[in-house]
C-alpha positions as CSV (number, residue, x, y, z in Angstrom):
1,M,-150.8,-25.1,-34.0
2,M,-147.8,-23.6,-35.5
3,Q,-147.0,-26.6,-38.1
4,K,-149.4,-24.6,-40.5
5,Y,-147.1,-21.6,-40.8
6,F,-144.2,-23.6,-41.7
7,D,-143.4,-26.5,-44.5
8,T,-141.6,-30.0,-44.0
9,E,-138.4,-28.0,-44.4
10,G,-139.1,-25.7,-41.8
11,H,-139.4,-22.5,-43.9
12,I,-142.6,-20.2,-43.9
13,T,-145.4,-21.1,-46.3
14,D,-147.1,-18.9,-48.8
15,R,-150.5,-18.9,-46.7
16,A,-148.5,-17.8,-43.8
17,F,-146.8,-14.9,-45.6
18,Q,-150.4,-13.7,-46.8
19,M,-151.5,-13.8,-43.5
20,L,-148.6,-11.8,-42.0
21,V,-148.9,-9.1,-44.4
22,N,-152.8,-9.1,-44.2
23,E,-152.6,-8.8,-40.3
24,E,-154.5,-11.7,-39.7
25,L,-152.2,-13.5,-37.2
26,D,-152.5,-12.9,-33.6
27,E,-149.3,-11.8,-31.6
28,T,-147.7,-15.0,-31.1
29,P,-147.8,-16.4,-34.8
30,R,-146.1,-13.1,-35.6
31,Y,-143.6,-13.1,-33.3
32,E,-142.8,-16.7,-34.3
33,L,-142.5,-15.8,-37.9
34,A,-140.7,-12.6,-37.2
35,E,-138.1,-14.7,-35.4
36,H,-137.9,-17.2,-38.1
37,L,-137.3,-14.1,-40.5
38,D,-134.2,-13.3,-38.2
39,F,-132.4,-16.0,-39.2
40,C,-133.7,-17.5,-42.5
41,D,-132.2,-15.7,-45.7
42,R,-134.4,-17.7,-47.8
43,C,-137.7,-16.9,-46.1
44,V,-136.7,-12.9,-46.1
45,E,-136.0,-12.9,-49.9
46,R,-139.2,-14.8,-50.3
47,Y,-141.1,-12.4,-48.0
48,T,-139.5,-9.5,-49.9
49,D,-140.7,-10.9,-53.2
50,F,-144.2,-11.3,-51.7
51,L,-144.0,-7.7,-50.4
52,T,-142.9,-6.1,-53.8
53,D,-145.5,-8.0,-55.9
54,S,-148.5,-6.2,-53.6
55,S,-147.3,-3.2,-52.1
56,L,-145.3,-1.2,-55.0
57,M,-147.3,1.4,-56.9
58,V,-146.4,2.5,-60.4
59,P,-145.9,6.4,-60.7
60,R,-148.0,8.2,-63.1
61,E,-146.4,8.6,-66.4
62,E,-146.2,12.0,-66.7
63,I,-144.5,12.0,-63.2
64,A,-141.7,9.7,-63.8
65,P,-139.8,11.6,-66.7
66,G,-139.0,14.4,-64.3
67,V,-138.3,12.4,-61.3
68,M,-135.7,10.4,-63.2
69,E,-134.2,13.5,-64.6
70,K,-133.8,14.4,-61.3
71,L,-132.2,11.5,-59.9
72,K,-129.8,11.5,-62.7
73,H,-129.1,15.2,-62.1
74,R,-128.2,14.3,-58.4
75,A,-126.2,11.3,-59.3
76,R,-124.1,13.6,-61.7
77,M,-123.9,15.8,-59.0
78,V,-122.4,13.4,-56.5
79,I,-119.8,12.1,-59.2
80,L,-118.8,15.4,-60.5
81,S,-118.4,16.9,-57.0
82,R,-115.8,14.5,-56.1
83,T,-113.9,14.9,-59.4
84,A,-114.5,18.8,-59.2
85,R,-112.4,18.7,-55.8
86,V,-109.6,17.3,-57.4
87,S,-109.6,19.5,-60.4
88,I,-109.7,23.1,-58.5
89,A,-106.8,21.6,-56.5
90,A,-104.8,20.8,-59.5
91,C,-105.7,24.1,-61.0
92,L,-104.7,25.9,-57.9
93,A,-101.2,24.1,-57.7
94,L,-100.7,24.9,-61.4
95,I,-101.4,28.5,-60.9
96,I,-99.6,28.7,-57.6
97,W,-96.5,27.1,-59.8
98,V,-97.2,29.4,-62.7
99,G,-97.1,32.6,-60.6
100,G,-93.6,31.3,-58.7
101,A,-92.1,30.7,-62.5
102,S,-93.2,34.1,-63.3
103,Q,-91.6,35.5,-59.9
104,L,-88.2,33.5,-60.9
105,R,-88.0,35.0,-64.2
106,F,-89.3,38.6,-63.2
107,V,-85.6,39.5,-62.0
108,Q,-84.1,38.5,-65.0
109,P,-82.7,41.4,-67.0
110,D,-83.2,41.2,-70.8
111,K,-80.7,43.5,-73.1
112,G,-79.3,45.4,-70.3
113,N,-82.7,46.7,-68.9
114,F,-83.3,46.0,-65.2
115,G,-86.7,46.2,-63.5
116,P,-90.5,45.1,-64.2
117,T,-90.6,46.8,-67.7
118,N,-88.3,44.6,-69.8
119,Q,-89.6,42.3,-72.5
120,K,-89.3,38.8,-70.5
121,T,-91.9,40.3,-67.7
122,F,-94.3,41.3,-70.1
123,S,-94.5,38.1,-72.3
124,L,-95.3,36.3,-69.1
125,Q,-97.6,38.5,-67.8
126,Q,-99.4,38.0,-71.0
127,A,-99.3,34.3,-70.7
128,F,-100.5,34.5,-66.9
129,Q,-103.4,36.7,-68.3
130,G,-104.3,34.1,-71.3
131,A,-104.0,31.4,-68.4
132,N,-106.3,32.8,-66.2
133,E,-108.8,33.6,-68.9
134,G,-109.0,30.3,-70.1
135,L,-109.1,29.0,-66.6
136,D,-112.2,31.1,-66.1
137,Q,-113.7,29.8,-69.5
138,I,-113.1,26.3,-67.9
139,F,-114.8,27.0,-64.4
140,S,-117.8,29.0,-66.3
141,S,-118.5,26.1,-68.7
142,F,-118.1,23.2,-65.5
143,N,-120.8,25.8,-63.3
144,A,-123.1,25.8,-66.4
145,F,-122.7,22.2,-66.8
146,L,-123.3,21.6,-63.1
147,R,-126.5,24.0,-63.2
148,G,-127.9,21.9,-66.2
149,D,-127.8,24.5,-68.6
150,N,-126.9,22.2,-71.3
151,L,-129.9,20.1,-70.4
152,K,-132.0,23.1,-70.8
153,E,-130.4,23.9,-74.3
154,K,-131.5,20.3,-75.7
155,K,-134.9,20.8,-75.0
């Protein structure tokens, strides 16, 4: 009785797959087919192909672009979140390094003037302020990119 579910090579027949999907089998044949699917990769592949042909639905056309845009946005977020951590760590290291370098130059006198009002300190403060503004601009544009503001401008 079990022979009709398997072909001569011992694999599940198309008719058996159809009966399995349509729930036309009793409990014992279903268990036999399920046990065979546990160890036979070829039959699992055929069963998957058989299921995908009959049970997948095609989304309405007006839904598909919105869903695809959300999926692309999520994929972009995953990739960018990994690189964002490294970028932020590098920027923080650079800020700390520049801050430490400005402290080293802060104590050096210029033309006999001592203290925080000498010319070198002033120029370092300007450079540090310019670097800070540049980093602010970079992070602002990066946040706008993560929010998807550039997608809204293109539409």
